[in-house]
N, C-alpha and C positions, 0 to 999 in steps of 0.2 A: 697525294690529292688528286691522283690522275682520274678519278671518276666523280670528282666533286667540282660542280659548277663554281665560277669566280664568285657570283653574287646569288644568294639564296634567300628565301623567307622561311624562318623557322618560328612558328607561333607568333609572338607579338615582336619579332626582331627581324630586320633585314641583316644579313651577315656577308661580310666580305671575307672570303676564306684565305686570300693570299696575305692579308694584313692582320687578320684577328679583329676586324671592326665590327661593332654592332651598333644599329641604329634602330630606335624604337618605331614601330609602325604607326602606333596610336597617332590620329591627325592632331590632337590637342597638344602633342610634345612640340614645343618650340625650339628645343635646342638641337642644332644640326650639327654639333660636335660628336663624333662616334665614341663609344666606349672602347677603348682600347685595351684588349685583353693581355695579361701577362704572358710571356712566352710558353710557359709550361699550360696554362689554360688554353691557350690558342692551340697548341698541339693536341691537347686532350679533346678539345670540342671538334676539331677536324677529325679525329680518329672516330669519335662517336658517329659523325656524320657520313663517314665512309662504310660504317657498319651498322646501319640502322635495323632495328627490331631483332638484333642477335644479342644473345647473352654473352657479354665479355668478362672474363675472370680478371680478379686483380693481378694474378700473374701475368697474364696477357699485355694488361696495361703496362705493367713494369717492364715487360721485355720490349714492347714496341713503341712506349712513349718516352720513358725515362732513359736517361743515359746510363751505361754500364756501372753498377755498384751504387747508383744513387736512389733508385727506386725501392721503397718499402710499401707494406701495406697501410702504414700510417700516413705516408704521404699520398698515396692514392686517395684516401678517404678524405684528406684535408683538401686536395685538388677538386675532388668532386663536389664536396660540400661547397668551396669557393665558387665553383662554375655554377652550381645552383642558385647561389646567392646573387650572382651577376644576372642570370636569366630571370629571376624571381620565381623560381620554382619551389614547391611545396613537397617536403620530403613524404608527408602523409598522403597527399593526393598529387601525385607527380604529373606533370604535363611533358616534361623534357626527359628527366633521367629516373628511371625506375630502379631500385634496390631489388634484386632477386636473392632472397635469403639463402645464405651459404653458397651462393653460385658467383654472383658479381653484379653487373649493371647491364641495363639495356636502354637504349635511345628510343623514346617512344613518339616523340613530335614528327608530323610530316614535314618533309623537305620539299620546298617548291623552287625549284629553279626559276628565275624570273625570265628566262627565254621561253618557258613553258607557255602553251596556248591556253592552258587552263588558268593562267594567272588573271585574276579580276581585281582590280583596285576596289577597296571597300568605301572610299570616299571619292570626292570630287578635287580632293587635294592635288595639285601639280605634282607632288612628290612621287607617288608610285608610277605615274606615267613617265616621268623623267627617267626613274630607275629602269623602267621596262625597257626604255629606248637605249640607255646605255648598255643594259644586258644584252639586247640584240648585237651591238657592236662586239660585245665579248664572245659572243658565239663563234666568231670566226676565229678566235685564237686557238692554235692547236693545243690539245691537252697534254701532250707530250713533252712541251717546254717545261724547262726547270721554273721553279717558283719565282726566281728574280726576274724572269723573262715574262711572266704572265702579266699582261697588261690589264690591270684591275682598277675599278672606279670606286672612289669613296662616295658612299650614298650621301655623305653630309655634303659634298659638292653641289648638289643638284638644287638649282634655284629656279624660280618661276621665270619663264622666257621673257614675259613683258617687263620684269623688274631688271633682268640682266641687259635686255636691250636699251633701257633707260639709261643704266649705268653705264655701258659701253658708249652709248652716245654722248653722255655727259664729259666723258673725257677724251672723246675722239681718238681711241686708240684702234691704229690699223696695223696688219689686217687681221688681227685676232676678232673673230665675230663670235666665239664661245669660249667659255671657260676651259682651260685644259683639264682632261679626264684620264690621262693615261701617263704613267711613269715607266719608261722602258730603260733598263740599264744599258749602257755602252760599254763599260767595263765592269768586269765582274771577276776581276783577279783577286786572290787572297791578299789581304793588307789594306793599306789605306791610301787613298787617291784625293788630291785637293787641286783647286784651281785650275779647272779645265779650259782649254781654248783650242780652236780649229785653226789649221793653216788657211791661207788664202784661197786655196783651190777646194777646200773642205774635204780632202782626201785623207787627211790625217788629223788625230786628237793628240794634244800634248797635256800632260797633268804632271803635277808634283807626286812622288810615290815613295812609300816607306812601308816596310813590313810589319813594324809594330810602333807603338806610341814612343818607345825609347831608341829606336833604330834611326840611323842617319837617313837623310832625304835625297833623292835623286830625281832628274827628268826622266819621264816615260813617253814613249811615242807609239801611237796604236795606229795600224791601217785600218781604215774603216770598211775596207772590202773583205781583207783576209782575216782582220781582227787580231793579227799578229802583234805583239808587244815587244818592243826593245828598249833598252835603258841607256842613259849616258853613264859615262865613266866616273864623273864627278860625284862626291858625297858631301852633304853638307848638314850641320846640326840645325840650321834655320834657312829658310828659302822664302823669297817673297812670290807674289803672283807674277808669272812671266808675262812680259809685253813684246808685241811683234815690233822688232826694230826695222826688219825688211821682211819680205816674203819668205825668207829661208834663215832668218835669225832672230834668236829671242834675247831679251835683256831682262835680267833680274838681280836682286840684291841677295847676299847670302854670307854666312860666316864661314871662314877658312878654319884649317886646323888649329890655328892659334886664337880662334874665337874673335877675328877681327871682321868688321863689315867691309865688303867690298861690291861694287857693281861688276857684274859679269856678263860678257857678250859671248853667245854661243852659236855656232853653226849647228842647226838640226835637220836641214834637208840639203841633199838627198839623203845624207848621212850625220850622225852625230859625229861631232869634232870636239876637240878639247876646249872647254870654256877658258875665255881669257879675263883677267881681270883688267878693268878699265878706270875705276875711280874709287877711292876709299868713301866710306860713309860712317856714321856714328852707330846707327841701330837698324836692325831689319824690321821695317814696319810693313807686314804682308800685303797691304793694299795702299801703300803710300807711294806710288810711281805711276806717272802717266805721261803718254807722249802726245804732243800736239804742235803741229806745222814745224817738224823737224827739231822740236826743242824737247829736252828732257825736263820733266817737273818732278819734284820728289820731297816728301815731308822727311824731316830728320828732327833728332833732338839735341839740343846744346846743353851738355851737362854743366858748364859754367854758370849759365844764367837760368838752368832749369826750365827751359822753354821749348816748345816745338817751333819749327821753323820751316818756311818753304823756299826751296831752292830751284834754280834753273841753270840748265846747261845748254848754251847755244849752239848752232850748226858749227860754229868755228872752235868748239871745245871750251869757250870761257864759262867759268862757273860763278854764279851771282845769288846772293842770298835776296829772295824777292820780298819776304814778309817775317817779322817775328810775330808769332802768335801769343794770345793772352796766357800769362803764366797762370791765372786762375782757373783755366780750362783743365779738365783732368787728363784728356788726350786728344790728339787730332791724328787720326790714323787711316784716312781714307782719301783718295783724290778720284775723281771720275770726269770724263769729258763727254759732254752732250752738245751736239750741234755746233762744234768749235769753241765752245765755251768750258772753261775749268771751273770745277766745283770741289769744294772740299767738306768733309765731315767731321765735326768735332763733338766729342763727348764732354759737355760743358759743366755738368756735376756727375754725381755718382750713379745716376739713372737715366738722364734725358741727352738726346743728340740734337744738334743743329746742322741744317744743310746751309752752306754759303757759297755764293758765286765769287770768283776771284776776278777782279778788273785788273788785268795784267799791266795795263798803261798807266792807270793811277796808282797801282799797287794798294787797292783797298778792297774790303770785303763787304758783301751785301747779303743781309739775312734773307734766305728764301723760305725756310720752314723749320719750325721746332717740333720735337716729336718726345712723347712722354716715356718712349722706350729706347733703348740702345740699338742703333743701325749696325748689325753685324757686317753686312756686305752690301756693295752696290755697283751698278754698272748702267750703261746707256741702253735706252730702250728704242727711241726714235729722236727726232729732232725737237719734241716737246716733253718727253717723258723719261724719267729715271727708274730703273727697276731696283727695289730696295728688299734686303732681308732685315725685318724688324725681329727683335727678340720676342719669342712667344706669340707670333703672328704669321699668317700665310704671307707669301711673297705680296708684295704690293707695288702697283704702279703709281708714281707721284707726277701729276701734270705740273711742270715747273711754272706755267703761267697762273693757273687757277688755284694751285696748291691743293687741289683735290687728290685724294687717294682712292684707288679701285683695288680691292683685294683679288687676287687670282685664284681664290678659293681653298677649301680645306685639303684638296689634293696636294697643295704645295707646303703644308706643314712640314717642318723637318728638313727642307731643303735649303741650301746655302750657296753662295758663291755663284750666282746665276749670270749666265751670259746669254743673249738672244741671237739666235742664227734663224732669219726668216720667221716662219710660224712655229718654231721650236725654241725651247729653253734648254741649255746645256748646264747642268747643276751638280751640286755634291750632295749625296744623301748618306747619313748616318745610319748604320744598321746595328739594331740590338744594342744600342747604347744605354749602359746603366751605370749606376754608382752606389756605393755602400758608404754608411756611416761606421767607422772602425775605431775602437778604443786601443791606446797603446800604453806600454809600461816602459820605463827605462831600467835597462840592466847594463850598469856600468856605463860604458861609452856607446852603447847600443840601443836601438828601439826594437822592442818585441811586440808584435801582435797579440793583445789579450783576448778581444772578441769583437763580433760584429754586433753594432746596435739594431736589433729587428730587421735581418736583412730581407730582401724581397727581389724579384727580377725586374723592378723598376727603379727610377732614379730617387736618390735620397739626398738631401742637402740642408743647409742652414739650421745647424744644431744649436739648441739652447738648453742649459740645465739649471735647475734650482736644487734644493737640498733633496727632494724626494721625487721629482717629476723631469722628465725629459721630453722637450717638445723638438719636432723636427719637421721637414717639408718632404712629402713622398708623392710620387706619382702612381703609386700601386692600385689606386681607384680610378686611374684613368687621367684627369688633370691633376695639376699641382695642388695638394690639400695639406693642412696642418694636422699632425698626428701628434698624440700624447702617450707616453709609455710611463707607468708606474707599477714599481713592484713586478716588473717582467711583462705585464700586460700592455698591448697597445690598442688604441682605438683612434678611428678618423673624427678628429675635432671639428674642422671647419667645413662647410657646405658651400664653397666658392662657386660662382657661376663659371662656365667655360671661358677662357680668355684672360680671366684675373690672374696676377702675377704677383707672388710673394717676394720680397725684396729683402727683409730683414725680419729677424726673431729676437726677442729679449725679454727677460723677465725684470719686472720692477715691482718691489714690494709684494711679492707673491702673486702678482698679476702679469699675465702673458700679453705682451704687445707685439704688434706685426705692422711693418710697413707693406701695403698692398697697393700696387698701382699708384705709387708715390704719395700715399696718404698713410697717416699713423692711426691704428686703430687698437682698441681693447679687445682682446678675443675672450669670449665667455667659457670658462672651463666646464660649463654644464652641457650647452648646446653649440658651442662654436661660433655664436652670432658676433658680428662685428659692430662695435660702438665706435664712431669716430671721434678722436681726441682733439685733432687739429684740422681745419678745413683746407688750410693752405697746403700747397704742393711741398712735399718733402724734396730736399736737394743734397742733405748731408746724412750723417750717421747719428744714431741714438746709442746712448750708454747710461746703464743705471749703476752707480757706485754709491756705496753707504747709504742707501735709500734715497739718494738724490737722483734725478733725471737731467742728463746733460745731452745736447745734441749741437751739430754744426749745421749752419745754412749759408748759401750764398745769395746775397742780395745786391741791392745798388751799391753798397758800401764794401763789396768784397765778402769774403769768408768770415764768418763770426762763430764763436762758442758761445751757446747760449744755455740758461738754465732758469728756473722759476725763482722770482724773488718776490715775496708777498703775492704769491698765486698770479703773477703775470711774468710773461717772458722777458727776460733782461740779457743784454751782452755781456759777457764775462771777460772775453778776450778776442781780439780781432787775428785774422790770418790763419785760424785754426781750421784744417778740414776733415780730423778725424780724432777721436778720443776713445782712450781704453782706461780700464781701472787700474790702480797701483795702490800699495798699502799707504794709507794715509793722504792719497791725493789721485791725480790724473796722469796718464801718459798723453801728451799732445803731439800730434803730427801737423806740420805747417806746410802750406802750399809752395812756400818759397825758401824752404830749407829742409834738408833731408834729415837732419840731425833731431832724434826725438828729444822732448824735454819732459821734466817731471815738474808738476804744479800742484801747490797744496793750498787748500782753503785757508789755513792757518797763515800762510805767507802768501797772499794773493798778488803781491807786487812783484814777485820773484819767480824765475824759471830757472830749473837746473838743467843743464844739458846732459844727456845721457851717452854713454859709449855705444850708440846704436844708430846707425843711418838707414833710412827706409825712405825712399823717394815715392811719394804718393803717385806719381805718373807711372811707375813701373810695378808696384805691389798693390794688389787687390786688398780692400778691406778685411776679406775673409781669409787673407794669407798671412795674417799675424794676429796674436791674441795675447792677453795678459790676465793673470790672476794674483792672489796675494803671495805666491810662491815666486813665480818667474813670468818674464816677458818672453815670448817665443815667436820666431818668425821663420819663414822658407827663405833659404838662400838657393834660388833656383838655378843659378850659374854653377854652383858647387855641388848641387843636389844634396843639401843638407837641411836638417832642421837645426837652428841655432837657438840659444836661450840665454837670458841674462838673469841671473839670480838677484833678487832684491835684497837678500841677507848678506851675502858673501861679495856681490858687486862683480862676480866672475861670469864669463862668457863660456859656454861649452856648445860643442858641435856634435852633431849625431848624423852619420850617413843614413840617408832614406833608405830603408831596407828593401824597397820594392823597385821593379824597374820603371813604373810609372809615379811621377810625383803626384800628391794629392791636389785636388781642386780648392780645398778649403782646410783651415785647421781651427779647432775650437778648444776651449778648456772650461772646465767648471769652477766654481768658487772653492772646491774641496781640491782642487789641484789635478784632476784628472785631465787627460789630454786625448782628444779625438781627430780624426780627419775624415775628410769625404774623399774616398777612393774610387777612381774609374775603373770599371773592369775592361778587359781586353774587348776591343770591338773593331769593326771594319767599315769602310766607306765605300761607296761605288760612285762613279760618274754616270749620270742618268740623263736622259732625255725626258722633258715634259712637253707634252704635245696635247693636241686634241685630234680626236679620231674622225670628227665630222667633216 
């Protein structure tokens, strides 16, 4: 892309070449979320833009765009057709890509760099002017830099100046006077980097590093002047976010060679020294450690009571339990210090999070704010604000007094683990992260991959199957949407607005149901429209068994298993957090008991314990599944798929055949078994900043 401007106008689109983002030019378009091209279409469009008005043969595209041995004439034709569809091109009267009979393709549309003096906005909308201003900032970026170092701006970021000024004034955030517009990598080494932090002198960056998803982790130190990277000698299967104990020492939790949890204290400046075990712990909670006034505070999990707890280590080394947290909360996984006060973040049901302030003197909690999304990561911003990563949202600033949220803009989509340093944010960015739905078959004591279900170069998840149709969620069209496959043909079913998030899919009496943004909807199989079934917020899980709909809910009385009785919701059992189908009944998971139980409507007062223990705090609802043949679950510690046969009552174990464990497992009523598999991916540590 050495001759391609970072931001150009092509026909009806603004195009950000470095990231493959397209935004409509039309002023009536109010959707500011860009269309994100699949990696292959991204490369193909860039190649066309680098070779305008030239006839390009299929063989040339195969050689220059496709990896070795992957390109074919058919693949080129499919990709060109898909790109035309995204751009809205007409093959019979093309505006963008012309087919030259028996020769190849030619790019037709004029390419207008937005730094060009000929650029003239077509409307009085503030969007083109803002784009032009950002483009002038990009003009100073040398073209010879690698793509990861090209500071490029998402056109979707651009907001009207008056509206932005009002928002910024309303939350009194200083010293940011503009939304960030540039992502600049700090680390770009091969592999995965997490949990960045800077030394007190801000001369070195430290982060957790591993080469692949299955590799052990270690600490890395990067000199910010020479960019030289060095590594600690200790390796761990799990490691938490490092905290500065002194200006030269880091404190973290990790698992040792025997999979035991310990606090480690490590000298990292001026050189790495061997990490020292300081204190045992129960569980590595990635962001469950905070330092305040020479005290250590951490979250841990008590297996005996099945509850999360808050602990304290004083300056004299004494260890005290500060709080036992409610057993009905799904997890408590983050601590953050803001202006000398300690806050914790709890996921209090399957979907929603809660921010609470800890009164250490009274050992009490005060609820600060509830969120309809999961809080993935958090940190301090200033004396009044916390910086939050919300699931499927840009980075957010929360005013702890007014409870108001300010989005840091679409440029911050996909960034996590943020830390503020003056007017910049240090963060983790996932690169080319994709996942596939894979079907497996059992061969003796092994699992063999049978096929991938409609693979693409985007994320796929939340698989649901009935007798003839497969439904799943995919980002192949940009945002997450529901897709439907029948007889091998797939089509996009839903047309959700940008930012809506699908949390569960299931079939009930040949009807497709979906939980979207914490509400249950029926999905039309003809046009994908959503019809609300219940108005109240969803807190638990839904399951259809023997044509009856069951679900769990957390209310003032705790967790309840619900069903319809005379067309009205009715409580069936108390304490149930999740439900799956079984032959002749249900499999129940309780909040206060790891042992699963079988329940039958024929014997409603009896529960039969099963020889399977799954703690709801530690296993996701998508990590265990059941059908009429087997109950199946992931044993993450042993890297196995385990199954309980309903007919023989035997438990079998299958070593997981790939280096990376699945994100989800699913099964069909016919007994087929599927997983959601992540592909190999990298992460970088990046700076998020504003050029103004």
